[in-house]
C-alpha positions in Angstrom: -11.9 46.3 2.5 -13.6 45.2 5.5 -14.7 41.7 6.0 -18.3 41.2 7.0 -19.1 38.9 10.0 -19.3 35.7 8.6 -23.3 34.1 8.9 -24.6 31.1 7.0 -28.4 31.4 5.3 -30.2 28.5 4.3 -32.3 29.9 1.8 -36.2 29.0 2.9 -38.0 26.9 -0.5 -40.3 28.3 -2.3 -43.2 26.5 -3.7 -44.0 28.2 -6.8 -41.7 26.4 -9.9 -38.2 26.2 -10.8 -35.5 28.2 -10.0 -34.2 31.6 -12.1 -32.0 34.2 -12.2 -33.5 37.8 -10.5 -34.1 39.0 -13.8 -33.1 37.1 -17.0 -34.8 34.2 -18.0 -33.1 31.3 -19.6 -32.2 31.3 -22.9 -31.2 28.5 -25.4 -27.6 27.8 -24.9 -24.7 25.2 -25.0 -26.2 23.1 -22.4 -24.8 21.3 -19.7 -22.7 18.4 -20.3 -24.0 14.9 -19.9 -24.6 13.3 -16.5 -21.8 10.4 -16.0 -22.0 7.3 -14.4 -21.9 6.9 -10.3 -18.5 6.7 -9.5 -17.7 3.5 -7.7 -15.5 5.7 -4.9 -17.7 8.7 -3.4 -15.8 11.5 -2.6 -17.7 13.6 -1.1 -21.1 11.8 -0.9 -24.3 12.5 -0.1 -26.3 9.9 2.4 -28.9 8.2 0.9 -32.1 9.8 1.2 -29.9 13.2 1.9 -30.2 16.3 -0.4 -27.2 18.0 -1.6 -26.0 21.1 -0.3 -24.5 24.1 -2.6 -22.2 27.3 -1.3 -22.5 30.2 -3.5 -19.8 32.7 -2.4 -20.7 35.7 -5.0 -19.6 39.5 -3.4 -23.1 40.9 -3.3 -25.7 37.8 -2.2 -28.3 40.2 -1.9 -28.5 41.3 -5.2 -26.7 38.6 -6.9 -28.2 35.1 -7.6 -31.6 34.5 -6.7 -32.3 30.8 -6.6 -35.7 29.9 -4.4 -35.6 26.4 -4.9 -33.6 23.5 -7.0 -34.5 19.7 -7.3 -32.2 17.1 -7.0 -32.5 14.1 -9.7 -34.7 12.2 -6.8 -36.7 15.4 -6.3 -35.3 16.4 -3.0 -34.5 20.1 -2.5 -30.9 21.4 -2.9 -29.9 23.3 0.3 -28.6 26.7 -0.1 -25.6 28.8 1.8 -24.0 31.7 0.5 -21.1 34.0 1.5 -19.3 36.8 0.8 -16.0 36.4 0.5 -13.3 33.4 1.6 -13.3 34.0 5.2 -17.1 33.6 5.5 -16.6 30.6 2.8 -14.2 28.6 5.0 -16.4 28.8 7.8 -19.1 27.7 5.8 -17.5 24.9 4.0 -18.9 22.3 6.9 -18.7 18.4 5.7 -22.4 18.5 4.4 -21.5 20.8 1.5 -20.9 19.0 -1.7 -20.6 21.8 -4.5 -19.4 25.3 -4.3 -20.7 27.7 -6.8 -18.0 30.4 -7.3 -18.5 34.1 -8.8 -15.7 34.6 -11.3 -16.1 38.5 -10.5 -15.6 38.1 -6.8 -12.9 40.3 -5.7 -9.4 38.4 -5.1 -9.9 38.8 -1.2 -6.7 40.9 -0.7 -4.4 38.1 -2.2 -2.7 37.6 -5.1 -1.8 40.5 -7.6 -2.2 41.5 -11.5 -4.3 39.9 -13.4 -4.7 36.7 -11.9 -6.3 38.7 -9.6 -8.2 40.5 -11.3 -9.9 37.9 -13.6 -10.9 35.5 -10.5 -8.4 32.7 -11.1 -6.9 33.4 -7.9 -9.9 33.4 -6.0 -10.9 29.8 -7.8 -7.6 28.8 -6.5 -7.7 29.9 -2.7 -11.2 27.9 -3.0 -10.0 24.7 -4.3 -7.2 24.8 -1.7 -10.2 25.4 0.9 -12.3 22.4 -0.6 -10.0 20.2 -2.0 -12.7 17.0 -1.8 -15.4 19.3 -3.3 -17.2 20.1 -6.9 -16.8 23.2 -7.9 -18.3 25.3 -10.3 -17.9 28.6 -11.6 -20.3 31.3 -13.0 -19.5 33.9 -15.3 -21.0 35.9 -18.4 -20.8 34.6 -21.5 -18.2 37.1 -22.8 -15.7 35.5 -20.7 -15.6 32.0 -22.1 -12.1 32.2 -22.1 -11.6 32.6 -18.6 -14.3 29.9 -17.9 -12.3 27.2 -19.3 -9.3 28.3 -18.0 -11.2 27.8 -14.9 -11.8 24.5 -15.8 -8.3 23.8 -16.8 -7.5 24.9 -13.5 -9.5 22.6 -11.7 -13.5 23.5 -11.8 -15.6 20.9 -12.6 -17.3 23.0 -14.9 -18.3 26.8 -15.6 -22.1 28.3 -16.2 -23.4 31.6 -17.9 -25.0 33.9 -16.3 -27.1 34.8 -18.9 -28.3 31.3 -19.6 -28.9 29.9 -16.3 -32.1 28.6 -14.5 -32.5 26.4 -11.8 -33.1 23.2 -14.0 -29.7 23.9 -15.7 -28.1 24.3 -12.5 -29.4 21.6 -10.6 -28.2 19.2 -13.7 -24.7 20.9 -13.4 -24.8 20.6 -9.5 -25.2 17.0 -9.7 -22.7 16.5 -13.1 -19.8 18.3 -10.9 -20.6 16.0 -7.9 -20.1 13.1 -9.8 -17.1 14.2 -11.7 -15.7 15.1 -8.9 -16.1 11.9 -7.5 -15.1 9.9 -10.5 -11.6 12.3 -10.5 -10.8 11.2 -6.8 -11.5 8.0 -7.4 -9.1 8.0 -10.5 -6.3 9.7 -8.5 -7.1 7.1 -5.3 -6.3 4.5 -8.3 -3.4 5.9 -9.5 -2.4 6.7 -6.1 -2.3 3.0 -5.3 -0.6 1.8 -8.6 2.4 4.0 -7.5 2.7 2.6 -4.2 2.2 -1.3 -5.5 5.2 0.0 -8.2 7.0 1.0 -5.4 6.6 -1.4 -3.3 7.8 -4.1 -5.9 11.0 -1.9 -6.6 11.1 -1.8 -2.7 10.9 -5.8 -2.6 12.9 -6.5 -5.8 16.0 -4.7 -3.8 15.6 -5.9 -0.4 14.7 -9.3 -1.4 17.8 -11.0 -2.7 18.5 -12.8 -6.1 20.1 -16.0 -6.0 23.6 -16.3 -8.4 23.1 -19.9 -9.1 24.6 -19.7 -12.3 26.2 -23.1 -13.6 24.4 -24.9 -10.9 21.9 -28.1 -11.8 20.5 -27.2 -8.2 16.7 -25.8 -8.6 16.1 -22.7 -6.1 12.5 -21.8 -4.8 11.4 -19.0 -1.8 8.4 -17.9 -0.2 8.6 -14.8 2.1 5.4 -13.7 4.4 6.2 -10.2 6.7 4.2 -10.9 9.7 3.3 -6.8 10.2 0.5 -5.6 8.5 1.6 -3.8 5.1 5.3 -4.5 5.9 7.4 -5.8 3.1 10.1 -7.3 4.9 10.1 -8.7 8.7 13.3 -10.0 10.4 13.5 -13.1 8.7 16.2 -13.0 5.9 17.5 -15.5 3.3 20.0 -15.9 0.2 21.8 -18.6 -2.0 24.8 -17.6 -4.0 27.4 -20.4 -6.0 31.4 -19.5 -5.9 33.9 -20.1 -8.2 35.0 -23.4 -6.7 31.3 -24.6 -7.6 30.1 -24.9 -4.2 26.7 -23.5 -3.4 26.1 -21.5 0.0 22.4 -21.2 0.9 21.6 -19.4 4.4 18.4 -18.5 6.1 18.0 -16.4 9.0 15.6 -14.7 11.8 16.2 -11.6 13.9 14.3 -11.6 16.9 11.8 -9.2 17.1 9.2 -7.4 14.2 9.9 -3.8 13.8 11.4 -1.8 11.0 14.7 -2.1 13.1 14.6 -5.7 12.9 13.9 -5.7 9.2 16.9 -3.8 8.6 19.3 -5.6 10.3 18.1 -8.7 8.8 19.0 -7.3 5.6 22.4 -6.0 6.4 23.1 -9.3 7.9 22.1 -11.0 4.4 24.2 -8.6 2.6 27.5 -9.1 4.9 26.8 -12.9 4.4 26.8 -13.0 0.6 30.1 -10.7 0.7 31.9 -12.7 3.4 30.8 -15.9 1.1 31.9 -14.6 -2.0 35.4 -13.6 -0.5 35.8 -17.5 0.9 34.7 -17.2 4.3 32.7 -20.4 5.6 31.4 -22.5 8.8 32.7 -20.9 12.1 34.8 -18.0 10.4 31.5 -16.9 8.5 29.4 -16.6 11.7 31.8 -15.4 14.0 32.5 -12.1 11.7 28.6 -11.7 11.2 28.2 -11.7 15.1 31.1 -9.3 15.0 28.1 -7.0 12.6 24.9 -7.7 14.3 27.0 -6.4 17.3 28.1 -3.4 15.7 24.9 -2.8 14.0 22.0 -4.2 16.1 19.7 -1.1 17.6 20.0 -2.6 21.5 22.3 -5.8 23.2 19.1 -7.7 23.4 18.3 -8.4 19.9 19.9 -11.3 18.7 19.5 -13.6 15.5 19.2 -17.2 14.3 20.9 -18.6 11.9 21.1 -21.5 9.5 24.2 -21.9 6.7 24.9 -24.9 4.6 27.6 -25.2 1.7 26.5 -27.9 -1.1 29.6 -29.6 -2.7 30.2 -28.9 -6.1 28.9 -32.5 -6.8 25.9 -32.0 -5.0 25.6 -34.7 -3.0 27.0 -33.7 0.1 27.0 -30.3 2.4 28.5 -28.6 5.8 25.7 -27.8 8.3 26.0 -24.9 10.6 23.3 -24.1 13.0 23.2 -21.2 15.4 20.4 -21.7 17.3 18.3 -22.1 14.3 15.6 -25.2 13.0 17.4 -27.8 11.3 16.7 -28.1 7.6 13.9 -31.1 6.5 15.2 -33.2 3.8 13.1 -35.1 1.1 14.3 -38.0 -0.9 12.1 -40.1 -3.6 10.8 -43.3 -1.6 11.8 -41.7 1.6 9.5 -39.9 4.1 10.9 -36.1 4.9 12.7 -35.6 7.8 15.1 -33.3 9.9 18.7 -33.5 9.0 20.1 -33.9 12.6 21.3 -31.0 14.5 23.3 -32.2 17.7 25.9 -29.9 18.9 24.6 -26.5 17.0 26.2 -23.2 18.3 24.3 -20.5 20.0 22.0 -17.8 18.1 24.0 -15.1 17.2 24.9 -12.3 19.1 24.4 -14.2 22.7 27.5 -15.1 23.6 30.7 -13.7 22.9 33.4 -15.8 21.7 31.2 -18.6 20.6 31.6 -21.1 18.4 29.3 -22.9 15.5 30.4 -26.5 14.3 30.1 -27.9 10.8 28.6 -30.9 10.5 29.0 -33.2 7.5 25.9 -34.2 5.9 25.0 -37.1 2.8 22.3 -35.8 0.7 22.7 -38.6 -1.9 21.9 -38.5 -5.9 18.5 -36.6 -5.9 17.0 -34.8 -2.7 15.2 -31.6 -2.0 16.5 -29.5 1.0 14.0 -27.3 2.8 15.6 -24.3 5.0 13.2 -22.3 6.7 12.0 -20.1 9.9 10.7 -20.8 13.0 7.5 -18.6 12.1 6.1 -21.8 9.6 6.2 -24.4 12.7 4.9 -21.6 15.6 1.5 -21.4 14.1 -1.4 -22.7 16.3 -3.3 -25.3 15.1 -7.2 -25.1 15.6 -8.4 -22.6 18.6 -6.5 -24.0 21.0 -3.0 -23.3 22.6 -1.1 -26.5 20.4 1.3 -25.4 17.7 2.3 -27.2 14.6 5.9 -27.8 15.2 8.4 -29.3 13.5 6.7 -32.8 13.8 3.8 -30.9 12.6 5.4 -29.8 9.7 7.1 -33.3 8.8 3.5 -34.7 8.5 2.4 -31.8 6.4 5.1 -31.8 4.3 5.0 -35.3 3.2 1.0 -35.0 2.7 1.9 -32.7 0.3 4.9 -34.8 -1.5 2.6 -37.8 -1.5 0.3 -35.7 -3.5 3.1 -34.9 -5.7 3.7 -31.5 -5.2 7.4 -30.0 -5.9 9.2 -27.0 -5.9 7.1 -23.3 -5.8 3.6 -25.4 -5.2 5.3 -27.2 -2.1 6.3 -24.1 -0.4 3.2 -22.3 -1.6 0.6 -25.3 -0.3 2.7 -25.3 3.1 2.2 -21.7 3.7 -1.1 -21.8 2.7 -2.1 -25.3 5.2 0.2 -23.3 8.0 -2.2 -20.1 8.0 -5.2 -22.3 7.8 -4.5 -24.4 10.5 -3.7 -21.2 12.7 -7.0 -20.0 11.6 -6.2 -16.7 10.3 -2.7 -14.8 8.8 0.2 -15.7 11.0 2.0 -13.6 13.4 5.7 -14.3 12.9 7.5 -13.6 9.8 7.7 -16.8 7.8 10.3 -17.3 5.3 10.9 -20.9 3.6 13.9 -21.9 0.7 13.7 -25.2 -1.0 16.6 -26.4 -3.0 16.3 -29.5 -5.1 18.9 -31.9 -7.3 17.4 -34.4 -9.6 20.6 -36.4 -10.4 18.5 -38.3 -13.5 
């Protein structure tokens, strides 16, 4: 079948009353479905005070549907365009078209086979592929009610019978179809958003650690906030496990950089740390092995990672501390201001120096205490609009203010991260990880 040259026809308005079919007046029929409430996410949506545009697809525009004028709910004229086949329709389907009216008797444009092509549903499927965000109405005869219902199941918003159609009915059907399409797209976006949130939650559960502290009297709390927009993880990482001898091991680290490669390397180092710790390694032996892991897994030689490890004795009163280029933890005790643990003689960051060593320092904790491990994202945020940063001293003052208010555990961490963001004047650009271990001897 020859394909006619595509052309656009905007039917001129006629001032003489409602739209009608060329030969058949309207007769009482089942009537259109009620117009639903306006959806919250219009797609596609006409601009305010802009008339709707209807694209009519039928094989004989000159002798078929004759609609001189249709008015929308606000009295604006609905503009009409007509196409004789899908090739012409594709060219006329511009963004200002809001609804498509497809005659199901239109030939299948040379595609498809068998009954699917003959009954027009193949053509409908092609229209739906051409116009996934447009409302689609189908036009058929009353004797084809079963096929009309199948068209709705395929994806059309509604169907109309030729013998029951007039301008008023068509106007209402167009408005209903556009609103229903809006609602369908809004519902789809909502479902897609929920699925994405569920998938993100599953990823976070798999990537962020679950502390292994069964049998310990220590309390654990953590906060994690990636610096990259919409990222699940950044280059910061942490973990806490209790080994069979009753020792509680905790660590926190930071891979330099903020991309997905750094985030993946952080996860690899955390998993390696847990495996090596449960295998009995500690202190310098553990960090030396982790450096070997980093050297093998890092994408380039410039990548390094800082690390802080703490192993708390089974009685909870003392701990061993190793620092690999990482900020020292903060300890607080009842009746005393919080302070940083000594950090002299710390070793270099992992990946900087071959055959480096990391001395282990013995620290007395006491009976009741809280130990906070953190990454530099918490202390490198700015204070106000100047260049001054919060720093470790500012962080210590901030923590002491929250402790004076009686905050502990999750509430203490949440208040600290929130205040750091407020002082920075917005989101912190670096990743932030904070871990709090607490013990109450009473």
